[in-house]
KOLGU-4560 file (N, C-alpha, C; in nm, 3 decimals, padded with zeros to 5 digits):
<recs>
<n_xx: -00.703 n_yy: 01.985 n_zz: -01.045 ca_xx: -00.664 ca_yy: 01.845 ca_zz: -01.046 c_xx: -00.783 c_yy: 01.760 c_zz: -01.001 mol: A seq: 1 type: MET>
<n_xx: -00.807 n_yy: 01.650 n_zz: -01.072 ca_xx: -00.912 ca_yy: 01.557 ca_zz: -01.035 c_xx: -00.857 c_yy: 01.461 c_zz: -00.931 mol: A seq: 2 type: THR>
<n_xx: -00.933 n_yy: 01.442 n_zz: -00.823 ca_xx: -00.887 ca_yy: 01.358 ca_zz: -00.714 c_xx: -00.967 c_yy: 01.228 c_zz: -00.715 mol: A seq: 3 type: HIS>
<n_xx: -00.897 n_yy: 01.115 n_zz: -00.721 ca_xx: -00.964 ca_yy: 00.987 ca_zz: -00.712 c_xx: -00.939 c_yy: 00.926 c_zz: -00.575 mol: A seq: 4 type: ASP>
<n_xx: -00.996 n_yy: 00.808 n_zz: -00.554 ca_xx: -00.985 ca_yy: 00.747 ca_zz: -00.422 c_xx: -00.868 c_yy: 00.650 c_zz: -00.412 mol: A seq: 5 type: THR>
<n_xx: -00.795 n_yy: 00.629 n_zz: -00.519 ca_xx: -00.678 ca_yy: 00.541 ca_zz: -00.515 c_xx: -00.568 c_yy: 00.604 c_zz: -00.431 mol: A seq: 6 type: ALA>
<n_xx: -00.472 n_yy: 00.522 n_zz: -00.393 ca_xx: -00.359 ca_yy: 00.572 ca_zz: -00.316 c_xx: -00.289 c_yy: 00.684 c_zz: -00.392 mol: A seq: 7 type: SER>
<n_xx: -00.249 n_yy: 00.785 n_zz: -00.320 ca_xx: -00.185 ca_yy: 00.902 ca_zz: -00.382 c_xx: -00.037 c_yy: 00.873 c_zz: -00.400 mol: A seq: 8 type: VAL>
<n_xx: 00.012 n_yy: 00.872 n_zz: -00.525 ca_xx: 00.153 ca_yy: 00.841 ca_zz: -00.548 c_xx: 00.244 c_yy: 00.955 c_zz: -00.505 mol: A seq: 9 type: PRO>
<n_xx: 00.364 n_yy: 00.919 n_zz: -00.469 ca_xx: 00.465 ca_yy: 01.020 ca_zz: -00.436 c_xx: 00.509 c_yy: 01.090 c_zz: -00.564 mol: A seq: 10 type: SER>
<n_xx: 00.531 n_yy: 01.221 n_zz: -00.557 ca_xx: 00.581 ca_yy: 01.294 ca_zz: -00.674 c_xx: 00.731 c_yy: 01.277 c_zz: -00.696 mol: A seq: 11 type: PRO>
<n_xx: 00.800 n_yy: 01.208 n_zz: -00.607 ca_xx: 00.945 ca_yy: 01.193 ca_zz: -00.616 c_xx: 00.985 c_yy: 01.123 c_zz: -00.745 mol: A seq: 12 type: CYS>
<n_xx: 01.084 n_yy: 01.181 n_zz: -00.815 ca_xx: 01.138 ca_yy: 01.119 ca_zz: -00.937 c_xx: 01.287 c_yy: 01.091 c_zz: -00.922 mol: A seq: 13 type: ILE>
<n_xx: 01.335 n_yy: 01.088 n_zz: -00.799 ca_xx: 01.476 ca_yy: 01.058 ca_zz: -00.768 c_xx: 01.574 c_yy: 01.158 c_zz: -00.827 mol: A seq: 14 type: ASP>
<n_xx: 01.532 n_yy: 01.282 n_zz: -00.837 ca_xx: 01.621 ca_yy: 01.393 ca_zz: -00.873 c_xx: 01.611 c_yy: 01.489 c_zz: -00.755 mol: A seq: 15 type: VAL>
<n_xx: 01.687 n_yy: 01.461 n_zz: -00.652 ca_xx: 01.673 ca_yy: 01.530 ca_zz: -00.524 c_xx: 01.779 c_yy: 01.639 c_zz: -00.509 mol: A seq: 16 type: CYS>
<n_xx: 01.740 n_yy: 01.760 n_zz: -00.547 ca_xx: 01.828 ca_yy: 01.877 ca_zz: -00.537 c_xx: 01.739 c_yy: 01.995 c_zz: -00.502 mol: A seq: 17 type: ARG>
<n_xx: 01.766 n_yy: 02.058 n_zz: -00.390 ca_xx: 01.687 ca_yy: 02.173 ca_zz: -00.350 c_xx: 01.739 c_yy: 02.299 c_zz: -00.419 mol: A seq: 18 type: MET>
<n_xx: 01.648 n_yy: 02.376 n_zz: -00.475 ca_xx: 01.683 ca_yy: 02.502 ca_zz: -00.539 c_xx: 01.675 c_yy: 02.612 c_zz: -00.434 mol: A seq: 19 type: ASN>
<n_xx: 01.786 n_yy: 02.678 n_zz: -00.408 ca_xx: 01.791 ca_yy: 02.780 ca_zz: -00.302 c_xx: 01.701 c_yy: 02.899 c_zz: -00.334 mol: A seq: 20 type: ALA>
<n_xx: 01.686 n_yy: 02.932 n_zz: -00.460 ca_xx: 01.605 ca_yy: 03.048 ca_zz: -00.498 c_xx: 01.456 c_yy: 03.025 c_zz: -00.476 mol: A seq: 21 type: ALA>
<n_xx: 01.408 n_yy: 02.904 n_zz: -00.507 ca_xx: 01.265 ca_yy: 02.876 ca_zz: -00.496 c_xx: 01.229 c_yy: 02.803 c_zz: -00.366 mol: A seq: 22 type: THR>
<n_xx: 01.325 n_yy: 02.728 n_zz: -00.311 ca_xx: 01.295 ca_yy: 02.645 ca_zz: -00.195 c_xx: 01.228 c_yy: 02.515 c_zz: -00.233 mol: A seq: 23 type: GLY>
<n_xx: 01.229 n_yy: 02.481 n_zz: -00.362 ca_xx: 01.164 ca_yy: 02.360 ca_zz: -00.412 c_xx: 01.269 c_yy: 02.261 c_zz: -00.459 mol: A seq: 24 type: TRP>
<n_xx: 01.236 n_yy: 02.134 n_zz: -00.448 ca_xx: 01.319 ca_yy: 02.030 ca_zz: -00.507 c_xx: 01.313 c_yy: 02.046 c_zz: -00.659 mol: A seq: 25 type: CYS>
<n_xx: 01.427 n_yy: 02.038 n_zz: -00.725 ca_xx: 01.430 ca_yy: 02.054 ca_zz: -00.870 c_xx: 01.367 c_yy: 01.936 c_zz: -00.943 mol: A seq: 26 type: GLU>
<n_xx: 01.355 n_yy: 01.822 n_zz: -00.875 ca_xx: 01.292 ca_yy: 01.705 ca_zz: -00.937 c_xx: 01.141 c_yy: 01.704 c_zz: -00.923 mol: A seq: 27 type: GLY>
<n_xx: 01.092 n_yy: 01.719 n_zz: -00.801 ca_xx: 00.949 ca_yy: 01.701 ca_zz: -00.776 c_xx: 00.875 c_yy: 01.831 c_zz: -00.744 mol: A seq: 28 type: CYS>
<n_xx: 00.947 n_yy: 01.939 n_zz: -00.728 ca_xx: 00.889 ca_yy: 02.072 ca_zz: -00.699 c_xx: 00.821 c_yy: 02.081 c_zz: -00.563 mol: A seq: 29 type: LEU>
<n_xx: 00.860 n_yy: 01.992 n_zz: -00.469 ca_xx: 00.807 ca_yy: 02.003 ca_zz: -00.333 c_xx: 00.903 c_yy: 02.082 c_zz: -00.246 mol: A seq: 30 type: ARG>
<n_xx: 00.849 n_yy: 02.138 n_zz: -00.138 ca_xx: 00.933 ca_yy: 02.203 ca_zz: -00.038 c_xx: 00.994 c_yy: 02.095 c_zz: 00.052 mol: A seq: 31 type: THR>
<n_xx: 01.093 n_yy: 02.133 n_zz: 00.130 ca_xx: 01.155 ca_yy: 02.037 ca_zz: 00.220 c_xx: 01.054 c_yy: 01.986 c_zz: 00.323 mol: A seq: 32 type: ILE>
<n_xx: 00.962 n_yy: 02.072 n_zz: 00.368 ca_xx: 00.859 ca_yy: 02.029 ca_zz: 00.463 c_xx: 00.762 c_yy: 01.929 c_zz: 00.400 mol: A seq: 33 type: ASP>
<n_xx: 00.729 n_yy: 01.951 n_zz: 00.272 ca_xx: 00.640 ca_yy: 01.858 ca_zz: 00.202 c_xx: 00.708 c_yy: 01.723 c_zz: 00.181 mol: A seq: 34 type: GLU>
<n_xx: 00.838 n_yy: 01.725 n_zz: 00.152 ca_xx: 00.913 ca_yy: 01.601 ca_zz: 00.134 c_xx: 00.921 c_yy: 01.526 c_zz: 00.267 mol: A seq: 35 type: ILE>
<n_xx: 00.959 n_yy: 01.596 n_zz: 00.371 ca_xx: 00.976 ca_yy: 01.533 ca_zz: 00.503 c_xx: 00.845 c_yy: 01.479 c_zz: 00.558 mol: A seq: 36 type: ALA>
<n_xx: 00.735 n_yy: 01.547 n_zz: 00.532 ca_xx: 00.608 ca_yy: 01.507 ca_zz: 00.589 c_xx: 00.525 c_yy: 01.412 c_zz: 00.505 mol: A seq: 37 type: GLY>
<n_xx: 00.568 n_yy: 01.387 n_zz: 00.382 ca_xx: 00.485 ca_yy: 01.312 ca_zz: 00.286 c_xx: 00.431 c_yy: 01.181 c_zz: 00.345 mol: A seq: 38 type: TRP>
<n_xx: 00.514 n_yy: 01.102 n_zz: 00.407 ca_xx: 00.471 ca_yy: 00.970 ca_zz: 00.455 c_xx: 00.367 c_yy: 00.979 c_zz: 00.567 mol: A seq: 39 type: SER>
<n_xx: 00.358 n_yy: 01.092 n_zz: 00.634 ca_xx: 00.260 ca_yy: 01.107 ca_zz: 00.741 c_xx: 00.136 c_yy: 01.185 c_zz: 00.697 mol: A seq: 40 type: SER>
<n_xx: 00.137 n_yy: 01.240 n_zz: 00.576 ca_xx: 00.023 ca_yy: 01.318 ca_zz: 00.527 c_xx: -00.093 c_yy: 01.225 c_zz: 00.494 mol: A seq: 41 type: PHE>
<n_xx: -00.216 n_yy: 01.271 n_zz: 00.523 ca_xx: -00.333 ca_yy: 01.197 ca_zz: 00.476 c_xx: -00.354 c_yy: 01.229 c_zz: 00.328 mol: A seq: 42 type: ASP>
<n_xx: -00.446 n_yy: 01.157 n_zz: 00.264 ca_xx: -00.466 ca_yy: 01.174 ca_zz: 00.120 c_xx: -00.508 c_yy: 01.316 c_zz: 00.083 mol: A seq: 43 type: ASP>
<n_xx: -00.586 n_yy: 01.381 n_zz: 00.167 ca_xx: -00.628 ca_yy: 01.518 ca_zz: 00.139 c_xx: -00.507 c_yy: 01.610 c_zz: 00.131 mol: A seq: 44 type: THR>
<n_xx: -00.417 n_yy: 01.596 n_zz: 00.225 ca_xx: -00.295 ca_yy: 01.679 ca_zz: 00.227 c_xx: -00.206 c_yy: 01.645 c_zz: 00.107 mol: A seq: 45 type: ARG>
<n_xx: -00.195 n_yy: 01.517 n_zz: 00.073 ca_xx: -00.115 ca_yy: 01.477 ca_zz: -00.042 c_xx: -00.171 c_yy: 01.537 c_zz: -00.171 mol: A seq: 46 type: LYS>
<n_xx: -00.303 n_yy: 01.535 n_zz: -00.185 ca_xx: -00.365 ca_yy: 01.598 ca_zz: -00.303 c_xx: -00.337 c_yy: 01.747 c_zz: -00.305 mol: A seq: 47 type: HIS>
<n_xx: -00.336 n_yy: 01.810 n_zz: -00.189 ca_xx: -00.305 ca_yy: 01.954 ca_zz: -00.182 c_xx: -00.162 c_yy: 01.980 c_zz: -00.227 mol: A seq: 48 type: ALA>
<n_xx: -00.071 n_yy: 01.892 n_zz: -00.191 ca_xx: 00.069 ca_yy: 01.906 ca_zz: -00.235 c_xx: 00.075 c_yy: 01.891 c_zz: -00.387 mol: A seq: 49 type: VAL>
<n_xx: 00.005 n_yy: 01.792 n_zz: -00.442 ca_xx: 00.003 ca_yy: 01.776 ca_zz: -00.588 c_xx: -00.053 c_yy: 01.901 c_zz: -00.657 mol: A seq: 50 type: TRP>
<n_xx: -00.157 n_yy: 01.959 n_zz: -00.599 ca_xx: -00.213 ca_yy: 02.084 ca_zz: -00.655 c_xx: -00.108 c_yy: 02.195 c_zz: -00.653 mol: A seq: 51 type: ASP>
<n_xx: -00.034 n_yy: 02.204 n_zz: -00.544 ca_xx: 00.072 ca_yy: 02.306 ca_zz: -00.533 c_xx: 00.182 c_yy: 02.281 c_zz: -00.635 mol: A seq: 52 type: ALA>
<n_xx: 00.216 n_yy: 02.154 n_zz: -00.657 ca_xx: 00.318 ca_yy: 02.119 ca_zz: -00.757 c_xx: 00.274 c_yy: 02.164 c_zz: -00.895 mol: A seq: 53 type: ILE>
<n_xx: 00.148 n_yy: 02.140 n_zz: -00.929 ca_xx: 00.097 ca_yy: 02.184 ca_zz: -01.060 c_xx: 00.107 c_yy: 02.335 c_zz: -01.075 mol: A seq: 54 type: GLU>
<n_xx: 00.073 n_yy: 02.408 n_zz: -00.969 ca_xx: 00.082 ca_yy: 02.555 ca_zz: -00.973 c_xx: 00.228 c_yy: 02.599 c_zz: -00.988 mol: A seq: 55 type: ALA>
<n_xx: 00.318 n_yy: 02.533 n_zz: -00.918 ca_xx: 00.460 ca_yy: 02.568 ca_zz: -00.928 c_xx: 00.514 c_yy: 02.539 c_zz: -01.068 mol: A seq: 56 type: ARG>
<n_xx: 00.472 n_yy: 02.428 n_zz: -01.126 ca_xx: 00.515 ca_yy: 02.393 ca_zz: -01.261 c_xx: 00.469 c_yy: 02.500 c_zz: -01.359 mol: A seq: 57 type: HIS>
<n_xx: 00.344 n_yy: 02.543 n_zz: -01.347 ca_xx: 00.292 ca_yy: 02.649 ca_zz: -01.433 c_xx: 00.371 c_yy: 02.778 c_zz: -01.413 mol: A seq: 58 type: THR>
<n_xx: 00.400 n_yy: 02.810 n_zz: -01.288 ca_xx: 00.478 ca_yy: 02.929 ca_zz: -01.257 c_xx: 00.616 c_yy: 02.924 c_zz: -01.322 mol: A seq: 59 type: GLN>
<n_xx: 00.681 n_yy: 02.809 n_zz: -01.315 ca_xx: 00.814 ca_yy: 02.795 ca_zz: -01.376 c_xx: 00.807 c_yy: 02.807 c_zz: -01.528 mol: A seq: 60 type: LEU>
<n_xx: 00.706 n_yy: 02.746 n_zz: -01.590 ca_xx: 00.692 ca_yy: 02.755 ca_zz: -01.735 c_xx: 00.666 c_yy: 02.898 c_zz: -01.779 mol: A seq: 61 type: LEU>
<n_xx: 00.584 n_yy: 02.970 n_zz: -01.704 ca_xx: 00.556 ca_yy: 03.110 ca_zz: -01.735 c_xx: 00.683 c_yy: 03.193 c_zz: -01.725 mol: A seq: 62 type: THR>
<n_xx: 00.760 n_yy: 03.171 n_zz: -01.621 ca_xx: 00.885 ca_yy: 03.246 ca_zz: -01.602 c_xx: 00.983 c_yy: 03.217 c_zz: -01.715 mol: A seq: 63 type: ALA>
<n_xx: 00.989 n_yy: 03.092 n_zz: -01.760 ca_xx: 01.079 ca_yy: 03.057 ca_zz: -01.870 c_xx: 01.038 c_yy: 03.126 c_zz: -02.000 mol: A seq: 64 type: GLN>
<n_xx: 00.908 n_yy: 03.135 n_zz: -02.025 ca_xx: 00.860 ca_yy: 03.200 ca_zz: -02.147 c_xx: 00.887 c_yy: 03.349 c_zz: -02.146 mol: A seq: 65 type: ARG>
<n_xx: 00.892 n_yy: 03.409 n_zz: -02.027 ca_xx: 00.911 ca_yy: 03.553 ca_zz: -02.015 c_xx: 01.058 c_yy: 03.594 c_zz: -02.022 mol: A seq: 66 type: GLU>
<n_xx: 01.148 n_yy: 03.497 n_zz: -02.016 ca_xx: 01.292 ca_yy: 03.529 ca_zz: -02.025 c_xx: 01.326 c_yy: 03.569 c_zz: -02.168 mol: A seq: 67 type: ARG>
<n_xx: 01.415 n_yy: 03.669 n_zz: -02.181 ca_xx: 01.456 ca_yy: 03.710 ca_zz: -02.317 c_xx: 01.544 c_yy: 03.606 c_zz: -02.384 mol: A seq: 68 type: PRO>
</recs>
């Protein structure tokens, strides 16, 4: 992910449902700790969360492709 110096937007899309199997919100793919801490995270930490979200999205897409 390319990181710019602008304010880091929240990944929240107002679909707030935690998936018990993954521990991620089904809307934004963040953990409950990432959601709770977002407003206090500095930009470096927020970018790290976005990087993790991208990895989780890839992981979910791969798992979907592997299903029969």
